[in-house]
Residue, then its C-alpha position, 0 to 999 in steps of 0.5 A: m860266474n862265466s860258463v865255458k860257453e861264455c868264456v872269452f878265453c875258451r874261444i881262443k883256438g890257436l896261436l895265430e888266431e885273430i883275437p879281438q882287442k878291447s877298445g872303446n866301442n870297437t874291437i879290432p882283431c889281430k894276431r897277437g899270440i906269442y907262445e903255445d904248447d900242449y897246455c897253454i897259449a900266451t898272447l900280448a895283453p890288449e891293455q899293455y900296462t907296460k910294454g910286453h904285458t902278456l897273458l898266459i892262458l890255460k887251454n882247458h877251462r879251469v876257474d882258477i889255480a884252486d879249481t879241483n878239476i885241474s890235473r897235475e899235468e895241466l898245473s905243471g905245464f902252466i907253471d913251466a910255461l910261466n917260467k919259459l915266458a918270464i925268461h923269454l920276455k926278460g931277455k927280449l923286451q925293451d921299453y920305449e927308452n930301450n931299458v930292459p925289464q928288471r923283473i917280470y911280475i906275475a899276477i894270477l887273479c882270475d876275477g874279471i875272466e874266470h878262466l885260469h890265466a896269468h898276467l906277466i907284466p915287465r917291470y922296467p927301471f923305476t922313474d922319478a915319477d915312480g918315486n913320486i907315486y911311491e912317496k904319495l902312497f907310502l910316506e905315512r907307512d914308511g917314513r921319509k928316511n925309508i922312502n929316500r933309501k928305497i928310492e936311492k937303492d931302486e927298491l920300490g917294487g910291489f903291487w902298487y907298480i902294477a895297480e898304477r899302470e892298470k889305473n893309467y894305461k889309457k894315458s900311455e903312449f900305446w893308448n894314444k894310438s888309434d884302434e887300427e894302429r894298436a892292432k897293427y902294433l900288437e900284431e907286429f910286436a907279437g911276431k917279434l916275440r913269438m917263441s914257438l909253434i906247436 
């Protein structure tokens, strides 16, 4: 278990702080914060599973949402910020083909970094490749008829979408850039998405 002293999220002190991004052997710092309030800070995720993938981080160190030390005010502030961010991202984002997100998926896992945070992952319209992936994963469970219906009605939603992007993010257009290009991109993109300063 990470102690507060070791927690990478506890080191983030403000919206416009330069935060190192994970990248192979290098860490290139960039200002990628997009939101801050009394309880939380939000920053573009360095991995960008999908364009606009954002992390909402509770400022006070709490292990996860079941931490008995989390106050009602903190929890309320965290949920309120999730709502504001989801609405903001859904209204501002476009993928590389200019599609707007159909959903903003929210995952609160807190396994890798034991500090309460949520991933907000835009889910853009499903592609033919998504249909093929869904079919490989769920044909045995759902059957051909249900798969075809779900593909036709664009109803392929689920955790598999996030897991597939996590598995393959280093093959994405974003990760084909150099470390420096990614840092510059995140900083510029954050500037366009930034909501407010305390």
